[in-house]
N, C-alpha and C positions, 0 to 999 in steps of 0.2 A: 738412094735412100737418104744420104746425108743432106742432099738438097731439099728433100721434103721435110726432114727434121728441122733444118735451118729456117725454111720459110715459115714453119709453124712457130719457131722461136722468135725470129726477128720481126715478122709481120704480125705475128701473135694470135694464135689460138682461135681464129675465126672472128667474125664480126657480130657484136651484140646489138640487137635492135629492140625497139619498143614493141614491135609486132613480129609475128613469125612468118613474114612474107617470103623469106628465102628458105628453101628446104635444105640446101647443101651449099657449102662453100669449098671450092677447090683449093686444097692446101698449096698447090704449086704456084699460086698467084698472089700478088700483093693486093689485089682488088677482087671484087666479085665480078664475074663475067657479064658482058652485056646481054647474053642469052638468058642467064639466070634472072637478071634484073627485069628484062623485058617480059618475063612470064609472071611477074608479081604485080598485083594491082597497086597503083600509087607508089611504085617502088622508089622513084627518085626522091620524092618528098619524105618518104620514110627513112631513106639513107641520110638525107640532110638533117632530119630531126634526131637521128641517132648520134650525130656528132656531139650534141649538147645533152641529150637525154641520158647518155651513158656515163656522164661525168661523175655521177654518184648514185647511190641507192641499191646497188647490186653487189653480190659477192663475186667479183670478177676474177679474183686471184684464188681464194681459198675454197670456194664452193660450199659444200655441206659442212665443212669444218668450222665455218663461221668465225674466222679470225677477227677479233674486235677492231683491228685497224684496217680491215678490208672494206672500206666504204667510199673509196674513190678519191677524187681530186683534193678535197680539203684535208684528207689524212696526210698528204704530202706537206701541207703547211706545218704540221706538228713534227713530222720527221725532220724537217729542215730546221725549224725553230729551236727544238731541244738540243740540237748540236752545238748551239752557241752558249750565251750566258744570260740571255734575257728571260729564259724560262728555266725553272727548276722543277724537278719531279719530287713529289711527296713520298714516293715509295720506289725502292730499287727494283721491285717486281712489276713495275708499270709496263704496259704493252709497248711503250715507246722507249724502254730502257736500252735497247740495242743501239739506237741512234744517240742517246744521251751519254751512254757509258763507253762509247767506242767498242761495242761488243764484237765478239768473234764473228757473229752473223753478217757483219759488213763485208767480209771476205767474198771473193767471186764464186767460191764453190758452195755458198749457202743460199737458202731460199730467199732470204731478205733481199739479196741483190737481184733476184728475178722480178721482184715486185714492181719497181719502176719500169723495167723492160716490158713486162706484160701489159701494164696499164698504158704507158705512153705510146708504145708502138701499136697497141690496139686502137687507141684514139686516132693515131696518125693513119692507120689503115682505113678507118671510117672516112677520114678526109680524102684519102687517095681514091677511094671508091667513088665518092661523089664527083671528084675532079675527072676521073676516067669517064664517067657517064656524061658529064657536062661537055667534055671535048675542049679542044683548044680555043674555040670561039663559041662560047655558050649562047644558045638561043634565049629569047626573052624569058621563057618560062623556067630557065635554068640559071639565069645570071645571079640572082640573089643567093641561091644555094651554093654556087661556086664561090661567091664572095665570102660566105660564112666558112666554107671549107678552107680557103686560103688563110683567112684570119686565124682560125683555130689551129691550123697546122703550124703557122708561125708561132703562136703562143706555146704550143707543145714543144717545138724545137728550142724555143727561147729558154724554157724551163730546163730541158735536157742539157743544153749547152752550159748553163750555169751550174748544174749539179755535177757534171762530169769533167769539165775543163779544170785542169790543175792551176791555171793562171787565168785571170780575167783578161778580157780583150785589151784593156788599156795597158796591161803589163806585158802581155805576150800574144801577139796576133797569131803565132804559129802553134800555140797550145792546142792540143787535140780535144774535140768535144765528143760527138757520137757519129756513127754512120748515118748518112742521109738516105732515106727511102722515100721515093715519090711514086706517082701513079704510072711512071714509065720504067721503073726499076724491074729488071727481070730476075728470075731465079738464079741465072748464071751470075748476074751482077752481085747477088747477095753473098756469094762465096768469096768475093774479092772486093769487099766494100770497106775501104779504110775509114777511120774516124776523120771527119772534116775538121780542118783547123778553125780557130776562132774567125779568121778572116773570111774563109769560105762559108762557114755556117752563118755568120751574121749578114753577109751579102745575100745568101739564100733567104734568110728570114725577111730581109727588107724587100726582096723581090716578091715574095708571097704577099707582103703587106701592101705593096704597090698595086697588085692585082685585086686584092681585097678592097682597097680604097676605090678602085675603078668600078668594081661590080656592085658595091653597096651604096653608091652615091645616092640613088633614089629609093633605097630600101627603107621601109617603115616597119619597125617591129612592134609587137603587141605587148611585150613585157621585157624585163631586163635579163631574161634567161637565154637570150640569143644575142650575139654581137651585132652591132650596127656600126655606122661610120664613126661615131664618137669613140667606140671601143678600138677601132683600127687606129685612130689618132693616138689613143692612150697606149696601145702596143708599140706604136712607132716611138712615142716619147720614152718608153722603157728601153727600147732597143738603142736609141741614140744616147741615152744616159749611160748604158753599159759601154758603148763605143766612144764615149767622151766627145761626141759631136755636139758641143754645147749649144750652138745656134739652133740646130734642128730639134734637139731635146726641148729647148725652151719653146720653140715654135709650135710643136705638136702638142705639148702639154697645155699650152694656152688654147689651142683649137679644141682639144678634148674637153676642156672645162665648160664649154658653151652649153647653157641650158641646165646645168646642175648647180646645186648650192651645198655648202658644207653642212654637216650635221650640227644641229644646235645642241646645247647642253641637255635639253629635255629629250631629244632623240637619242643622243649618245648614251645617256644613263637611264633610259626608260626601263622600268621594271617589267613591262609587258612586251615591248617590241624591240628592246635593245639588241641589235645585231642579229635579229632573227627574221626581220621583215624588211624588204626593200623600201627605201625612202628617197628623197630628192638628191642624196649624195651617191647612191649606188649607180654605177655605170654598167656593171655586169655582175651577174650572180648565178648561183645554182640553188636548187631547192630539193629537199627530200619530199617524198609523197607518202601518204598514208598506206599506199599499196606496195611500197618498195620492200623487197626482201630484207634490206637492212633494218627496216622498222618492224616488219611482221615476224621475222624469225629471230631466234636467240634473244627473246624478250626486248628487242630493240637495242640491245647492248652493243651491237656492232655498228655504231653510228656516231656522227659528230656530237649530237646531243648527249649521248651517254658519256662521252669523254670530256665535254666542255661545259655542260649545263648542271649547276649545283642544285637547283631548287625543285627536286622531285621528292614527294612525300615518302619518307622511309617507312611509314606505318601503313600506307596504302599500296604503293607501287613496289617499293623495296628494290628497284632496279637502278642502273646507272653507275658506271665506273667512277665518275666524279662525285656523285651525290651519296652513294651508298657503299662503295667497295674500297674506299681509301686510295683511289688512283688520281688524285688531283694534280693538275698542272698549275704551277704557281708563277707569279712574277718574281724576278730576281730582286732580292731585298735592296741592293744598292740602287738599282734603277728606280725602284719605288721611292726610295728616300730622296732621290734627286728631283722628284716631281714636287713643285710647290703646292701648298695646301690650297692656293687660289686657282689651281688648274683643275677643271672639273673632271678630267680624265683620271685623276687619282681616285675618284669615287667608285671606279670600276673594280678596285682591289681593296681587300680588307687590310686595315692598318695593323702592322705588327705589334703595336702597343696593346692590342686586345689580348695577346697571348698571356699577359700578366694578370688578367682579371679572373675573378671567380666565375663560375658558370652563370649565375643569374645576372651579374653585371655585364658579362660578355654578351649574353643573349640580348640584353637591353641595348648595348652599344651597337649590335649588329642590325638593329632597326634602321640605322642610318644607311644601310646597304640593301636591305631586303625586307619584303613583307612576310618572309618566312624565316625569321632569325634563328629559331630553334633548329630548323632543318639545316641551315648553314652551319650552325655550331656543331651539330651531330655529324655532318659530313667531314668535319675536321677531326673531332675527338673520338668518334665511334669507329673510324676506319684505321688504316695503318698510319695515317697522319695524326699527330697529337697536338695540333694547334690550328689557329684560323688565320694567322697573319700571312698575307700574300695570296690568299684564295682569290680567284678571279670570278667576278660577276659581270664581266663584259658581255658574254654571250648568254642570253636569257632563254628560258623554256618558252615554247610557243603555246598558244591556246588558252591563256588565262588560267583560271582556277581549274578548269578541266585538264589542262596540260600538266599542272603540278601534281595532280592525283593519278594521272594516267600517262605513262611514257609513250604509248602509242599515239597520243596527241601531242605531248610536250616535245618529243624529239623530231616532230615534223617541222623542221626549221629551214629557213633560207640562209645561205652563207655568202658573204660578198667575195667577189673575185677581183673587182676593180672599183675603187671609190674615188670621187673627185678630189678628196684630200691628198691622195697620192700625187695627183697632177699638180696641185698647188706646190707641193714640196719638190717635185721634179723641176717645175718652172723656176722656183727660187734657187735651187742648186745650180741649174744650168745658167741662169742669169748671173749668179754670183761668181761663177767660174770665168765669166767674161768681164764683168764689172762688179766687184765685190759690194760696192755701195748699193747697187741696184738689187743684188741678191739679199742683202741684209734687210732692205726695205720690204721686199716681198715676203721674206721669212717672218719678219716681225708682224706684218699685217696678218699673216695666217696664224701665228702663235697667239695673237691677241684674241682670236675667235675662241680659243681654248682657255686662255688666262689673260684677263684684262690687265693684269699687273705685270705681264711679261716684259722683261728688259733683256735685250740681246746681250749675249756674252757669258751667261752663267754656265754654259756647257761646252765652252771652247776647248777645254782640256779633258774631254770625256775619256775616261778609262786610261788617262795618262799616255795615250798612244800618239806618237808624233808622225805616223805614216801619212797623215793628211794635214792640211792647213786648218787652223782653228775654225774658220767658217764652215768647212765640211763637217767638223765634229759637231757643230751646233745644228746643222741640218740632220745629221745622222741621229742625234739625240731625239729630235722631233719625230723622225721616222720610227724610231724604236718604240716610243710610247704611243704614237698615233696608230701605228699599224701592228701593234702587238697581237700575236696570235693569228696573223693573216698571211704568214708564209714568206716574209721578206728577210728575216734575220740572217740566214746563211748567205743569201744573195748579196746583201749589203756588206757583210763582213768580208766576203771574197772580193767584191767590187772595190772596196775601199782599202783592201789589204790590211785589215785589222786583225789583232789577236783577240783572245777572249780572256776574261778574268772571272773565275768562279771562287777563288780562294781569297778571302779577306775577312777581317774581324766581323763576327756575327753573321756570316754568310748563311743563307738558307739552302745552299746546294748540298746534296748528299755527300757524306763523308766517303772518301775513296775516289770521288769524281770531281774533286775541287782542283781543277787544273787551270793554270794560267799559261798563255802562249803569247809570243810576240807577234806572230803572223797567223793567218788563217790555219787552223789545225788540219792535219792531214785527213782526218775522218770526214771532212766536208767535201772531199773529192771522191765521189762514189765509184766503187768498182763495177765494171761491166760483168754481167753474169758469165760464168765460165763456158756454158754451152754456146754462147755467141762466139767467143774467141776460138773455141774448138773447131767450129765449122765455117767461120768467116776468117779465112787465113790472113787477111790484110788488116784485121782489127787487133790493135794492141790494147793493153789494159793499164789501169792505174795501179800503183803499189797498194798492197793490202795495208790498211792503217794499223799502226802499233799503239796499243793503249799505254799511256803513261803509267809507270810502275808505282808511283807514290803521289800523294797530294802535293801541290805546289806550296811554296812558302807564301804566307799571307801577304797580299799586296797592300801597300800603305797608300791611302788616298792623299 
């Protein structure tokens, strides 16, 4: 019985498919059996499609209770990003407050710690099922499916390794990540499956990516919602960056860039398509569909659009946590203030100076950010938040005017998972760690696509942290503003061994959670859910994080 319970936990609650082609999944296995798959029409392709179609749109964790953060892969962006300092919450009752406030729920005995386990090992099971059906030497009709499965499994383990390891690869190769479950893992293995070290895990990830590269060489995709060879190169660039293998990180970032172009000012700040529609910079993405449970149920409020998109008409729709319920996620004030006025990325966030204006003047000033300035104003002042400074308009509502009046249209957005801008920054960082002058040139060339007046060196002492050389601080600053809200904050803080600073003069971080740390805070090392360690006797756990008892003394810049 324990083995059955464990397999349900670690390999996760069955396989979610876009079709109901499989009637039953045997809980004693990490994959669906060949007999089951053989009885289903078009089964293999359905299993392959499920790898990416289940990334978002469904209540995978909470079911009928419709938890607002239960909408899949992009929800993890926010869980990770609010743990640091580049995002501030407008309201202590936010659905992301557990991660922002080092809440009790981060402990291993609470449901929050089950969330990544349920999602990620469910996605990994989807990959394992495809690989089991494909076999060790896939036939021509199964090659691309196997390549997609290897690429996605590598991506999922890459995320898990960075969320659960207490030390990044560059600091400690023996630091433990998570247990590895593959298509050949047995039920007996699951009861004695230790956490892989950084060294073992990242070697495994690279092995999967090597196979993905081989099998996707001739694959041509129809859209950006499935990984192709360029995405494999991008994942390799990410992996080698973490491993501090600078030559390979530079090499694969450069290869991944081929065929893409960075977003222009018009694309980046578009009021209609800004970060809701793939463009020439998107290498990989996901999309909500109008038929998704996350959109159709709970008024669409359990979705990325509800959490991140402000411009929903409060008089017609009245829905959306960001637009109508006072649950805005803000940019950190200090980060915002370090962005020059000449950098167009600053236009994605409302200036804090508007907080001092009367209502009519504030609404007039908001026309610089939105075609719906009164709605943006009301999203700040009518909810729990009582200001507009720091509001994000990076992620726009979909569907034009129809989307602004109807959340069932407006929240049907795409979300980027990999953009070519990330590859430019990886290339610059990796090149600079081999030859700083070369890295500075690459970084400057990229930065000037965002700010023609950019001069290297303004952010070398970012956050007063001396754990990395000034060049890395300059790259880090570019990553923080360029990739804000896209799930990289915690990963970079841990990789660069940075602390966080929330307490400073005029901070917009919530009182009682204004903490400064010299190194990555303990709450960034996720706990493994207790049911896993109860039945997997070889699996150890991370310490339960302890919330700081008081706000930190204000940092002096």
